[in-house]
C-alpha positions as CSV (number, residue, x, y, z in Angstrom):
1,X,-179.0,25.1,-107.7
2,X,-180.6,28.9,-108.1
3,X,-179.3,28.9,-104.0
4,X,-176.3,28.6,-105.3
5,X,-176.0,30.5,-107.9
6,X,-177.6,33.6,-105.8
7,X,-175.3,33.0,-103.1
8,X,-172.5,33.7,-105.4
9,X,-173.8,36.6,-107.4
10,X,-174.4,37.8,-104.1
11,X,-171.0,37.8,-102.7
12,X,-169.2,39.0,-105.8
13,X,-171.6,41.9,-105.7
14,X,-171.5,43.3,-102.3
15,X,-167.6,42.3,-102.0
16,X,-167.4,44.2,-105.3
17,X,-169.3,47.3,-103.6
18,X,-167.1,46.9,-100.7
19,X,-164.1,46.8,-102.8
20,X,-165.3,49.9,-104.6
21,X,-165.9,52.2,-101.0
22,X,-162.4,50.8,-99.7
23,X,-161.3,52.6,-102.7
24,X,-163.2,55.5,-102.6
25,X,-162.3,56.2,-98.7
26,X,-158.8,55.0,-99.0
27,X,-157.5,55.4,-101.4
28,X,-154.0,55.2,-102.6
29,X,-152.7,58.7,-104.3
30,X,-148.7,56.8,-105.2
31,X,-150.1,53.9,-106.6
32,X,-148.5,51.6,-105.0
33,X,-151.0,49.8,-103.1
34,X,-151.8,46.9,-104.7
35,X,-155.5,46.7,-103.5
36,X,-156.5,50.4,-103.9
37,X,-154.5,52.0,-106.8
38,X,-157.0,52.2,-109.3
39,X,-161.2,51.6,-109.1
40,X,-161.5,48.8,-111.0
41,X,-158.9,46.9,-108.8
42,X,-160.4,47.5,-105.5
43,X,-163.5,45.7,-107.5
44,X,-162.0,43.0,-108.1
45,X,-160.1,42.2,-105.2
46,X,-163.3,42.7,-103.7
47,X,-165.6,41.0,-105.8
48,X,-162.4,37.6,-105.0
49,X,-162.9,38.3,-101.5
50,X,-166.7,37.5,-101.7
51,X,-166.8,34.8,-104.2
52,X,-164.3,32.7,-101.5
53,X,-166.4,34.3,-99.1
54,X,-169.8,32.7,-100.1
55,X,-168.3,29.7,-101.7
56,X,-167.1,29.0,-98.1
57,X,-170.5,29.2,-96.6
């Protein structure tokens, strides 16, 4: 049980961190980019993708 929780937590943290990093590197000045318009969106999409990745392993 601890392994599953740890895997999910790591997926969320790593995905969120990568999403935030993507926002900082690429960004979006117009606001029309759904993945990088705001830092919270980048973190949210990244955490979601990290969660999907963690569940798939």
